C-alpha positions as CSV (number, residue, x, y, z in Angstrom):
1,M,-0.2,-0.3,0.0
2,A,1.5,3.3,-1.0
3,N,-0.6,5.9,0.5
4,N,-1.3,5.4,4.4
5,I,-5.1,5.9,3.5
6,D,-7.1,3.6,0.6
7,I,-10.0,5.4,-1.2
8,H,-13.4,3.0,-2.0
9,K,-16.4,4.3,-3.9
10,K,-18.9,3.5,-2.0
11,F,-23.1,4.7,-2.6
12,G,-21.1,7.5,-5.2
13,H,-19.2,8.9,-2.1
14,I,-15.4,8.9,-1.5
15,W,-14.8,6.8,2.4
16,P,-10.9,6.0,3.6
17,M,-10.2,2.8,5.4
18,I,-8.6,3.5,8.3
19,L,-5.1,1.1,8.3
20,T,-5.2,-0.9,11.5
21,L,-1.8,-0.8,13.0
22,H,-0.4,-3.8,12.3
23,D,-0.1,-2.3,8.3
24,Q,0.5,0.8,9.8
25,M,3.9,-1.0,11.0
26,T,4.2,-3.0,8.1
27,D,4.1,0.0,6.0
28,L,7.0,2.1,7.7
29,G,9.1,-1.1,8.0
30,K,9.2,-1.4,4.1
31,R,9.6,2.6,4.0
32,I,12.4,1.9,6.4
33,K,14.1,-0.8,4.0
34,V,13.7,1.4,0.8
35,R,15.0,3.8,2.4
36,R,17.9,2.0,3.5
37,L,18.6,0.9,-0.2
38,A,17.8,4.1,-1.5
39,L,21.2,4.9,0.3
40,D,23.6,2.0,-0.6
41,L,23.1,0.9,3.4
42,T,23.6,-2.8,4.5
43,Q,21.5,-3.5,7.2
44,Q,25.0,-3.5,9.0
45,A,26.2,0.0,8.7
46,A,22.6,2.1,9.0
47,A,22.4,0.0,12.6
48,A,25.6,1.0,13.1
49,K,25.0,5.1,11.9
50,A,21.8,4.8,13.8
51,G,23.4,3.7,17.2
52,V,21.2,0.9,17.9
53,A,22.0,-3.2,17.4
54,H,21.8,-4.8,14.1
55,R,19.1,-7.5,15.1
56,T,16.5,-3.8,16.2
57,W,17.2,-3.4,12.6
58,R,16.5,-6.2,11.2
59,R,13.6,-6.7,13.8
60,M,12.6,-2.3,12.3
61,E,12.6,-3.0,8.9
62,A,10.8,-6.7,9.3
63,E,7.7,-5.6,12.0
64,G,8.0,-2.4,12.5
65,A,8.5,-2.3,16.0
66,A,11.1,-0.2,17.5
67,S,11.4,2.0,20.5
68,I,10.2,5.8,20.4
69,E,13.8,6.4,20.5
70,D,15.3,3.7,17.9
71,L,12.9,5.3,15.0
72,V,14.1,8.7,15.8
73,R,17.8,7.2,15.4
74,A,17.1,5.9,12.3
75,A,14.8,8.3,10.6
76,I,18.3,10.9,11.3
77,A,20.6,8.1,10.5
78,L,18.2,7.6,7.0
79,R,18.2,11.2,7.2
80,C,14.4,11.6,7.0
81,D,14.2,13.7,10.7
82,E,12.6,17.2,8.9
83,G,9.0,15.4,9.3
84,I,9.0,14.6,13.1
85,A,8.2,17.6,14.4
86,A,5.2,17.2,12.0
87,L,4.3,14.0,13.5
88,F,2.2,16.0,16.3
89,P,0.8,18.8,14.9
90,E,-0.7,21.5,17.0
91,M,-4.7,21.2,17.1
92,A,-6.4,23.9,14.7
93,A,-8.3,27.0,16.7
94,N,-12.0,26.1,16.6
95,S,-12.8,29.7,18.1
96,M,-11.2,33.1,17.5
97,D,-10.4,32.9,21.0
98,E,-8.6,29.8,21.0
99,L,-6.7,31.3,17.7
100,L,-5.8,34.2,19.7
101,A,-4.2,31.6,22.6
102,Q,-2.6,30.4,20.7
103,Q,-0.5,33.3,18.5
104,R,0.1,34.7,22.3
105,K,1.9,31.4,23.3
106,A,4.1,31.5,20.0
107,T,4.9,35.0,20.5
108,K,5.3,34.6,24.1
109,P,9.6,34.7,24.9
110,Q,11.3,32.2,26.4
111,R,12.7,31.6,30.4
112,Q,16.2,32.0,30.6
113,R,18.2,30.5,32.7
114,A,21.3,31.7,34.6
115,T,24.8,30.6,33.6
116,G,25.8,31.3,37.3
117,T,28.4,33.7,36.4
118,R,28.7,37.2,37.0
119,P,30.7,39.9,35.9
């Protein structure tokens, strides 16, 4: 399955078919393998680059099973870590008040910690 959603026509409407957890994980493992091969890396080399055990890498590719840390390590090793931040985007505002609150939060200056050295 190339997409995360298969589209089926039903009664003149297009209904998305949501993939199961197993399907999502298997698809992720396949995409990890395709990316690794596109970078011309062996499983052993990719695992070493990511800082994970070779067995862990094999399991990621075969089953899509990995800890969050190992998945992030794999994304960095395969140079596709830019999309990690987009996995859980901030929810869209439902009202003008929520939108204004989100904007205030985004522009609020970050607190800084003292360095411990005084001039």
